[in-house]
C-alpha positions in Angstrom: 35.0 -2.5 6.4 33.3 1.0 6.9 35.5 4.0 7.2 34.1 7.5 7.5 34.8 9.4 4.3 35.6 12.7 5.6 39.2 13.8 5.2 42.5 12.1 4.5 43.1 12.3 8.2 40.5 9.5 8.5 43.4 7.2 7.7 46.2 6.7 10.3 48.9 9.3 10.1 52.2 8.6 8.4 53.8 5.7 10.2 57.2 5.8 11.9 59.9 3.3 10.9 58.8 1.4 13.9 55.3 1.1 12.7 56.5 -0.3 9.4 58.2 -2.9 11.2 55.2 -3.8 13.3 53.2 -4.2 9.9 55.9 -6.5 8.5 56.1 -8.6 11.8 52.4 -9.1 11.9 52.5 -10.5 8.3 55.6 -12.6 9.0 54.0 -14.1 12.0 51.7 -16.1 9.6 52.7 -19.6 8.6 54.1 -20.1 5.2 54.9 -23.7 4.8 54.6 -23.9 1.0 53.9 -21.5 -1.8 50.7 -23.5 -2.4 49.1 -21.9 0.6 48.2 -19.0 -1.6 45.5 -21.2 -3.3 42.0 -20.7 -2.1 40.5 -23.7 -0.4 38.4 -24.6 -3.3 41.1 -24.5 -5.8 42.2 -27.8 -7.4 46.0 -28.2 -7.9 46.9 -27.7 -11.6 48.2 -30.5 -13.6 52.1 -30.2 -13.4 53.3 -32.8 -15.9 54.6 -30.1 -18.2 56.5 -28.6 -15.2 58.5 -31.7 -14.4 61.9 -32.7 -15.4 61.4 -34.4 -18.8 64.4 -36.7 -18.3 62.9 -38.2 -14.9 61.8 -41.7 -15.3 58.0 -42.2 -15.1 55.6 -45.2 -14.9 52.4 -45.7 -16.9 50.4 -45.0 -13.8 52.3 -41.9 -13.4 51.6 -40.9 -16.9 47.9 -41.4 -16.4 47.8 -39.5 -13.2 49.7 -36.6 -15.1 47.6 -36.6 -18.1 46.0 -33.2 -18.3 42.3 -32.8 -18.0 40.5 -31.0 -20.9 40.0 -27.8 -18.7 40.7 -24.2 -19.6 43.4 -24.3 -16.8 45.1 -27.3 -18.4 45.0 -25.8 -21.9 46.9 -22.7 -20.5 49.4 -24.9 -18.5 50.0 -27.2 -21.3 51.6 -24.2 -23.3 53.8 -23.1 -20.3 57.6 -23.2 -20.7 58.7 -24.1 -17.2 62.1 -22.6 -17.7 60.8 -19.2 -18.7 59.4 -17.0 -15.8 57.6 -14.8 -18.3 55.8 -17.9 -19.7 54.4 -18.5 -16.0 53.5 -14.9 -15.7 51.5 -15.0 -19.0 49.7 -18.2 -17.9 48.6 -16.5 -14.5 47.5 -13.3 -16.4 45.6 -15.2 -19.1 43.7 -17.5 -16.5 42.8 -14.3 -14.6 41.4 -12.5 -17.8 39.5 -15.5 -18.7 37.5 -15.2 -15.4 39.1 -18.0 -13.2 41.1 -16.3 -10.5 41.2 -19.5 -8.5 43.0 -21.3 -11.4 45.3 -18.2 -11.7 46.2 -18.6 -8.0 46.8 -22.3 -8.5 49.1 -21.6 -11.5 51.1 -19.1 -9.4 51.5 -21.8 -6.8 52.7 -24.2 -9.5 55.0 -21.5 -10.8 56.9 -21.3 -7.6 57.4 -24.9 -7.2 58.7 -25.3 -10.9 60.8 -22.0 -11.3 61.2 -19.8 -8.1 62.4 -17.0 -10.5 58.7 -16.7 -11.8 57.9 -14.9 -8.4 58.8 -11.3 -9.8 56.9 -11.3 -13.1 53.9 -13.5 -11.7 53.3 -11.9 -8.4 51.3 -8.8 -9.8 48.9 -10.8 -11.7 48.4 -13.3 -8.8 47.7 -10.4 -6.4 45.1 -9.2 -8.9 43.8 -12.6 -8.9 43.4 -12.6 -5.0 41.5 -9.3 -5.5 39.2 -10.8 -8.1 38.6 -13.8 -5.8 38.1 -11.6 -2.8 40.4 -13.9 -1.0 42.1 -11.8 1.8 43.9 -14.7 3.1 45.5 -15.4 -0.2 46.3 -11.6 -0.6 48.0 -11.6 2.7 50.2 -14.6 1.9 51.2 -12.9 -1.3 52.0 -9.7 0.6 54.4 -11.6 2.9 56.0 -13.2 -0.2 56.6 -9.8 -1.6 58.1 -8.7 1.7 60.5 -11.7 2.1 61.6 -11.5 -1.4 62.2 -7.8 -1.3 59.7 -6.9 -4.2 57.6 -4.8 -1.9 58.1 -1.9 -1.7 60.8 -1.7 -4.3 58.7 -3.1 -7.2 56.1 -0.5 -8.5 54.2 -3.3 -10.3 53.9 -5.4 -7.3 53.2 -2.4 -5.0 50.3 -1.2 -7.3 48.8 -4.7 -7.5 49.0 -5.0 -3.6 47.0 -1.8 -3.1 44.7 -3.1 -5.7 44.2 -6.3 -3.7 43.5 -4.7 -0.3 41.1 -2.2 -1.7 39.2 -5.0 -3.5 39.0 -7.1 -0.4 37.4 -3.9 1.4 40.5 -3.4 3.5 41.3 0.4 2.7 43.2 0.8 6.0 45.6 -2.0 5.2 46.0 -0.5 1.7 47.0 2.9 3.3 49.5 1.2 5.6 51.1 -0.5 2.6 51.0 2.9 0.7 52.7 4.6 3.4 55.7 2.1 3.4 56.5 3.0 -0.2 59.3 5.6 0.0 58.5 7.5 -3.3 55.4 6.2 -4.9 55.2 6.9 -8.7 52.1 8.3 -10.4 50.8 4.8 -11.3 50.8 3.8 -7.4 49.3 7.1 -6.4 46.5 6.6 -8.8 46.0 3.0 -7.6 45.6 4.3 -4.1 43.2 7.0 -5.0 41.2 4.7 -7.1 41.0 2.2 -4.3 39.6 4.9 -2.0 36.8 5.8 -4.5 35.9 2.1 -4.8 35.4 2.0 -0.9 33.6 5.3 -1.0 36.4 7.3 0.5 36.0 10.2 -1.7 37.6 13.0 0.3 40.8 10.9 1.0 40.9 10.1 -2.9 40.5 13.9 -3.7 43.3 14.7 -1.1 45.6 12.2 -2.7 44.8 13.9 -6.2 45.4 17.1 -4.7 48.9 16.1 -3.4 49.7 14.7 -6.9 48.9 17.9 -8.5 50.9 19.9 -5.9 54.0 17.8 -6.8 56.9 19.2 -8.9 55.9 17.9 -12.3 52.5 18.7 -13.5 52.7 15.8 -16.2 52.0 13.2 -13.4 48.4 13.8 -13.9 47.3 11.6 -16.7 44.0 10.2 -18.1 43.8 7.5 -15.3 44.4 10.0 -12.5 41.8 12.5 -14.0 39.3 9.8 -14.2 39.6 8.9 -10.6 39.5 12.4 -9.4 36.2 13.0 -11.5 34.7 9.8 -10.4 35.3 11.1 -6.7 33.9 14.5 -7.4 30.7 13.0 -8.7 30.0 11.8 -5.0 30.7 15.1 -3.1 28.1 17.8 -2.6 30.7 20.7 -3.2 29.8 22.2 -6.6 33.1 23.7 -7.2 35.1 20.6 -7.1 34.2 19.2 -10.6 34.7 22.7 -12.1 38.1 22.9 -10.7 39.3 19.5 -11.9 37.7 20.5 -15.3 39.9 23.5 -15.4 43.1 21.5 -14.5 42.1 18.9 -17.1 41.6 21.6 -19.8 44.9 23.1 -19.0 47.1 19.9 -19.3 45.1 19.0 -22.5 43.1 16.0 -21.2 39.6 17.3 -22.0 39.9 16.0 -25.6 40.1 12.5 -24.2 36.7 10.8 -24.7 36.8 8.9 -21.4 37.7 11.9 -19.4 35.2 14.1 -21.1 32.3 11.5 -20.6 33.3 11.0 -16.9 33.2 14.7 -16.4 29.6 14.8 -17.9 28.5 12.4 -15.3 30.4 14.3 -12.4 28.6 17.5 -13.3 25.3 15.9 -13.4 25.7 13.9 -10.1 28.0 16.0 -7.9 27.5 19.4 -6.3 23.7 19.6 -6.7 23.2 18.0 -10.1 24.4 20.7 -12.5 22.8 19.4 -15.6 23.2 22.7 -17.3 27.0 22.4 -17.1 26.9 19.0 -18.2 24.8 19.9 -21.3 27.1 22.7 -22.1 30.0 20.3 -21.9 28.2 17.8 -24.0 27.5 20.4 -26.8 31.1 21.4 -26.9 32.9 18.1 -26.8 33.6 15.6 -29.5 30.9 13.1 -28.9 30.9 9.3 -29.1 28.2 6.8 -28.5 29.2 6.8 -24.7 28.7 10.6 -24.6 25.3 10.4 -26.1 24.3 7.5 -23.7 25.5 9.5 -20.7 23.6 12.5 -21.4 20.4 10.7 -22.3 20.7 8.7 -19.0 21.5 11.7 -17.0 18.2 13.5 -18.3 16.1 10.3 -17.7 17.5 9.7 -14.2 16.6 13.1 -13.2 13.0 12.9 -14.5 13.6 15.1 -17.6 12.1 12.7 -20.0 11.1 15.2 -22.6 14.8 16.4 -22.8 16.0 12.7 -22.8 13.6 11.7 -25.7 14.6 14.9 -27.7 18.2 14.1 -27.4 17.6 10.5 -28.5 16.0 11.8 -31.7 19.1 14.0 -32.4 21.4 11.0 -31.8 19.4 9.0 -34.5 20.1 11.8 -37.0 23.6 12.7 -36.1 25.4 10.3 -38.6 29.0 9.7 -38.3 28.8 6.0 -37.5 27.1 6.7 -34.2 24.3 4.0 -33.5 22.2 3.4 -30.5 23.0 0.3 -28.4 21.5 -1.8 -25.5 22.6 1.1 -23.1 20.9 3.8 -25.2 17.7 1.9 -25.3 17.6 1.2 -21.7 18.0 4.9 -20.9 15.4 5.9 -23.4 13.1 3.3 -21.9 13.7 4.8 -18.5 12.6 8.1 -19.9 9.4 6.6 -21.3 8.7 5.0 -17.8 9.0 8.2 -16.0 6.8 10.1 -18.5 4.1 7.4 -18.9 4.7 7.7 -22.5 3.3 4.4 -23.6 3.3 5.0 -27.4 7.0 6.1 -27.5 7.9 3.2 -25.3 6.2 0.8 -27.7 8.3 2.3 -30.5 11.5 1.7 -28.5 10.4 -1.8 -27.5 10.1 -2.5 -31.4 13.6 -1.3 -31.8 14.8 -3.5 -29.0 13.2 -6.5 -30.9 14.8 -5.4 -34.2 18.2 -5.4 -32.5 17.7 -8.7 -31.1 18.0 -7.5 -27.5 14.6 -8.8 -26.1 16.4 -11.6 -24.2 19.0 -9.4 -22.9 18.5 -9.2 -19.0 19.6 -5.5 -18.8 17.3 -4.3 -21.8 14.6 -6.7 -21.0 14.3 -5.5 -17.4 14.1 -1.9 -18.7 11.1 -3.0 -21.1 9.5 -4.6 -18.1 9.9 -1.5 -16.1 8.7 0.7 -18.7 5.3 -1.2 -19.3 4.8 -1.5 -15.6 5.2 2.2 -15.0 2.8 2.9 -18.0 0.2 0.8 -16.5 0.4 -2.1 -18.9 1.4 -4.9 -16.6 0.1 -7.7 -19.1 2.6 -6.4 -21.5 5.2 -6.2 -18.9 4.6 -9.9 -18.1 5.1 -10.8 -21.8 8.3 -8.9 -21.8 9.4 -10.6 -18.6 8.8 -14.0 -20.1 11.1 -13.3 -23.2 14.0 -12.4 -20.9 16.3 -15.4 -21.1 18.6 -15.1 -18.1 16.5 -13.4 -15.5 18.4 -11.8 -12.7 17.4 -10.4 -9.4 16.7 -7.0 -11.0 14.4 -8.6 -13.6 12.4 -10.4 -11.1 12.3 -7.3 -8.7 11.0 -5.2 -11.7 8.2 -7.6 -12.3 7.3 -7.9 -8.7 7.3 -4.2 -8.4 5.1 -3.9 -11.6 2.4 -5.9 -10.1 2.7 -4.2 -6.8 2.2 -0.7 -8.1 -0.9 -1.8 -9.9 -2.3 -3.0 -6.6 -2.2 -6.7 -7.7 -1.0 -8.1 -4.5 -1.6 -11.8 -5.1 0.0 -11.6 -8.4 3.0 -10.0 -6.8 3.3 -12.8 -4.3 2.9 -15.3 -7.0 5.9 -13.9 -9.0 7.8 -13.5 -5.8 7.3 -17.3 -4.9 8.1 -18.2 -8.5 11.4 -16.3 -8.2 12.2 -18.3 -4.9 11.5 -21.6 -6.7 14.0 -20.5 -9.4 16.7 -20.7 -6.8 17.4 -16.8 -6.6 17.3 -15.4 -3.1 15.3 -12.3 -2.5 17.5 -9.2 -1.7 16.9 -5.9 0.3 15.1 -4.2 -2.8 12.9 -7.3 -3.6 11.4 -7.1 0.0 10.7 -3.4 -0.4 8.6 -4.2 -3.5 6.9 -7.1 -1.8 5.9 -5.0 1.2 4.8 -2.1 -0.9 2.6 -4.4 -2.9 1.0 -5.7 0.2 0.4 -2.1 1.4 -1.2 -1.1 -2.0 -3.5 -4.3 -1.9 -4.4 -4.2 1.8 -2.7 -7.6 2.4 -2.2 -6.9 6.0 -1.5 -10.4 7.2 0.9 -11.3 4.2 2.7 -8.0 4.8 3.2 -8.7 8.5 4.4 -12.4 7.6 7.1 -11.3 4.9 8.3 -8.4 7.1 9.0 -11.0 9.9 10.4 -13.6 7.3 12.9 -11.3 5.8 14.9 -11.2 9.1 14.2 -14.7 10.4 14.4 -16.7 7.1 16.6 -14.6 4.8 18.9 -12.8 7.4 17.8 -9.2 6.0 17.7 -6.6 8.5 14.8 -4.1 7.8 15.9 -0.8 6.6 14.3 2.6 6.6 12.2 1.8 3.3 10.9 -1.5 4.8 9.7 0.2 8.0 8.2 2.8 5.8 6.1 0.3 3.8 5.0 -1.3 7.1 3.9 2.0 8.6 1.9 2.6 5.3 0.4 -0.7 5.4 -0.7 -0.5 9.0 -1.8 3.0 8.7 -4.0 2.3 5.6 -5.5 -0.7 7.4 -6.5 1.6 10.3 -3.9 0.3 12.8 -2.7 3.7 13.6 -1.5 3.0 17.1 0.5 -0.1 15.8 2.0 1.9 13.0 3.1 4.8 15.5 4.4 2.2 17.9 6.6 0.8 15.0 8.0 4.1 14.4 9.0 4.6 18.0 10.4 1.2 18.5 12.3 0.6 15.3 16.3 0.6 15.3 16.6 3.3 12.7 16.0 6.9 12.6 12.5 7.6 10.9 12.6 9.7 7.8 10.2 12.1 6.3 8.6 9.3 4.0 7.7 7.2 7.1 6.2 10.3 9.0 4.5 11.2 5.7 2.9 7.7 5.3 1.6 8.0 8.9 0.1 11.5 8.2 -1.6 10.3 5.0 -3.1 7.5 7.0 -4.3 10.0 9.7 -6.2 11.8 6.8 -7.8 8.6 5.6 -9.0 7.7 9.2 -9.6 11.1 10.2 -7.2 11.1 13.3 -6.4 14.8 14.0 -4.4 14.2 17.1 -1.9 11.7 15.7 -1.8 13.8 12.4 -0.5 16.8 14.5 2.3 14.7 15.9 3.3 13.4 12.5 3.1 16.9 10.9 5.4 18.4 13.8 8.0 15.6 13.0 7.8 16.4 9.4 8.2 20.2 10.0 11.4 19.4 11.9 12.8 17.0 9.2 11.8 18.8 6.1 10.4 22.3 7.0 10.5 23.5 3.4 8.3 20.9 2.0 5.0 22.6 1.3 3.1 19.3 0.7 3.1 18.5 4.5 1.5 21.8 5.4 -1.2 21.3 2.6 -1.9 17.8 3.8 -2.4 18.8 7.5 -4.5 21.8 6.3 -6.7 19.4 4.5 -7.1 17.1 7.4 -8.2 20.2 9.4 -10.5 21.2 6.6 -12.2 17.7 6.4 -12.7 17.9 10.2 -14.4 21.3 9.7 -11.6 23.1 11.8 -11.4 26.2 9.6 -9.6 28.4 12.2 -6.9 25.8 12.0 -6.9 25.8 8.3 -6.5 29.6 8.4 -3.6 29.1 10.9 -1.8 26.8 8.5 -2.3 29.2 5.6 -0.9 32.1 7.5 2.1 29.9 8.5 2.6 28.7 4.9 2.6 32.4 3.7 5.1 33.6 6.5 7.5 30.9 5.6 7.3 32.1 1.9 6.1 28.7 0.7 4.3 27.9 -2.7 2.2 24.9 -3.3 3.4 22.9 -6.4 0.4 23.2 -8.9 -1.3 20.0 -9.6 -1.5 18.8 -13.2 -2.5 16.0 -15.3 -1.1 14.9 -18.6 -2.2 12.6 -21.4 -0.2 11.3 -24.4 -1.9 11.4 -27.8 -0.3 10.7 -31.1 3.2 11.0 -29.7 2.6 14.3 -28.0 2.1 14.9 -24.3 -0.9 17.4 -23.5 -0.8 18.8 -20.0 -3.8 20.5 -18.1 -4.0 22.4 -14.8 -7.1 23.3 -12.7 -9.4 25.5 -14.7 -6.8 25.4 -17.6 -7.8 27.6 -20.7 -4.4 27.6 -22.5 -5.0 24.5 -24.5 -5.9 25.3 -28.2 -9.1 23.1 -27.7 -10.1 24.6 -24.3 -13.5 25.7 -25.6 -14.4 22.3 -27.1 -13.0 20.4 -23.9 -15.3 22.4 -21.5 -18.3 22.0 -23.9 -17.8 18.3 -24.0 -17.2 18.2 -20.3 -20.4 20.1 -19.6 -22.4 17.4 -21.6 -20.7 14.6 -20.0 -21.4 16.0 -16.4 -25.1 16.1 -17.4 -25.0 12.3 -18.3 -23.0 11.5 -15.0 -25.6 13.3 -12.9 -28.4 11.5 -14.5 -26.4 8.3 -13.8 -26.3 9.2 -10.1 -23.1 11.3 -9.9 -23.0 13.9 -7.0 -19.9 16.0 -6.5 -18.0 15.0 -3.4 -17.5 18.5 -2.0 -15.4 17.1 0.9 -12.5 17.1 -1.6 -12.7 21.0 -1.8 -10.6 22.3 1.2 -11.9 26.0 1.2 -14.7 27.5 3.4 -17.1 27.9 0.4 -20.9 27.0 -0.1 -21.7 23.7 -1.6 -22.4 25.4 -5.2 -19.0 27.0 -5.3 -17.3 23.8 -4.3 -19.2 21.9 -7.1 -17.9 24.5 -9.7 -14.4 24.1 -8.5 -14.5 20.2 -8.7 -15.8 20.5 -12.3 -12.5 22.1 -13.6 -10.1 19.6 -11.8 -7.2 18.7 -14.1 -8.0 14.9 -14.3 -11.3 15.7 -15.6 -9.9 18.1 -18.2 -7.4 15.3 -19.3 -10.0 12.6 -19.6 -12.4 14.9 -21.6 -9.7 15.9 -24.0 -8.6 12.1 -24.5 -12.2 11.0 -24.9 -12.7 13.6 -27.7 -9.4 13.0 -29.6 -8.9 9.1 -29.3 -10.7 6.2 -31.2 -13.2 4.2 -29.4 -11.7 1.1 -27.9 -8.3 2.5 -27.2 -7.0 2.7 -23.6 -6.7 6.3 -22.1 -3.4 7.0 -20.1 -3.4 9.9 -17.5 -0.5 11.0 -15.5 -1.3 13.0 -12.3 1.6 14.6 -10.4 -0.3 14.5 -7.0 -2.7 12.1 -5.5 -5.9 11.7 -7.4 -8.8 13.3 -5.5 -11.8 11.5 -4.2 -14.3 13.1 -6.5 -12.3 12.7 -9.6 -11.9 9.0 -8.6 -15.7 8.6 -8.4 -16.3 10.6 -11.5 -13.9 8.6 -13.8 -15.5 5.3 -12.5 -18.8 6.6 -13.8 -17.3 7.9 -17.0 -16.0 4.4 -17.9 -19.3 3.0 -17.4 -21.1 5.6 -19.6 -18.5 5.6 -22.3 -17.3 1.9 -22.4 -13.6 3.1 -22.3 -10.9 1.9 -20.1 -8.9 4.7 -18.3 -5.5 4.2 -16.5 -4.5 7.0 -14.1 -1.1 7.0 -12.5 -0.8 9.2 -9.6 2.1 10.0 -7.2 1.1 6.9 -5.1 0.0 4.2 -7.4 -2.0 3.2 -10.6 -5.8 3.3 -10.8 -7.3 1.0 -13.6 -10.8 2.2 -14.3 -13.1 -0.1 -16.3 -16.9 -0.8 -16.3 -17.5 1.6 -13.5 -14.9 0.0 -11.2 -11.4 0.8 -10.1 -8.5 -1.7 -9.6 -7.9 -0.2 -6.2 -11.2 -1.3 -4.8 -11.6 2.3 -3.4 -8.5 1.4 -1.1 -5.9 3.9 -1.8 
């Protein structure tokens, strides 16, 4: 159920006594023939031989029927003392904790038949079993039992479990109605209500409930559980001051020393209110750290693209001592940092650590290894890691599908996708994004159209904005600009900036100035502060020789106070990352790099290379344009890597923008002249250069 998470008023106002009675009557109207109704339809009745009167006469056939089956449920119930209500309660709770909520509900039904006095202690775990089974029907029957017996709203444990059940069954309004019937909810019940709101993404109501708790007479009602709920809510709201306010309260009442509270606060600072990683790091440096603290901070850096900081912090963690050791969560976070940075050498070292710790078959860590190798351009190594994962989940398969897709290996992507389907796993929303993106990168127009239609008709998945974006990109690259524009106009979701950006990029490829202006105007409305759209439209004008319009865009760019992010290329060598900008002379080897590049350019020209001056979007003569192309960051990074790496090793270059057409042509020739393999990852995709060819087939 979707409820608008705005304010606590999004719930119904406090009900009148009449409303209470309406709620009770609605529940009471349901049939309740026997206690066994609370069992889900698929639950088998439990063996009840132990619950019968031992003095009752039994036949041999009866004994055989009553013989307990060797199941987990039977083992629990065999030990039940029917005369003790607490024994039944323990059986229900133990079956639930063992991961069998259906058996727990069946045991509760047996308890009521054997000893009605078991209702009071066994009802709370039974409600939690209904929550675990997501059985709203069973939960409502239990609610009715609680009302008829008087346990609700008088019993705090039953009330708290009832709220838990409704929230886990995605019925927050029902939970609120029940909460409002409790005359004086204690802190545990209030915290349960707030926690359920967070679970259902009702973060503002959760914070309002916490605020009312703080405003109550005794400040001691805010315990560790309440603080955790409040911080979890603050991590999801844009207001930067909320986490700081909760931090101040937590420190005042002395809860900031609790590891769980401090770790959740780290997450709240980094995710809520504009991602205040500085405040998170300050808190991290001051707190008493455990392995969860280290993992949280490393993951926050990795998730926000600060790979260097994540790797530095990981290095500190390894040397901190005090019994703190990295675990599966640590390695997954560090592998993500390596993936973002394209740090293949560091990633290999982390993979070795994964193998030493015996985690290669772990689905979570194994998926991270697959993702790391894929994003470093080593899809063959990703496939090897993928094969070693024992229990592959949908994320593991999706990572491998996306890995092939981003390399432009469309057919391999579809082979893995079909292999996943044969394994019995059904593709989900994310899987289809990867499949459609792969079709776009590889130019598989017919296949892309097929799976776009199949996701709705065969799998019941409605396309989202990401799927539409992939289709616009696929159609646009293939030159079907009118069809792409028509899809944007006809789809049932609001097009976002990424979608219009894909159309604008396609207009540049196919030199459609008129449609480019339509797409650019939409982009200026959606994201007026993004300088990339102005630059792209300006480049389209430049390639069309429309220099007056180029100048108009530059004036507009200046008036709006925009700055173009500088393009740079980086390369990892011996564990260190070297970055280069256009015409960069800051590197210690810059003189040697330019001298090497001059000689290399001479050899390239002898092999037929001619600068593609169309890649220079300035009104200059051809000689000046050629000089500008010579000092592009991609060429500087490649020259440095060729100078400093051994023959036969693969060169990995990361470009923060789209690789330019001239550098793409130049690198193809360089691989033919030097016999080296060069992998370039730009903002869009991977380019594998080898023997004078590129994996993209010049389709990018």
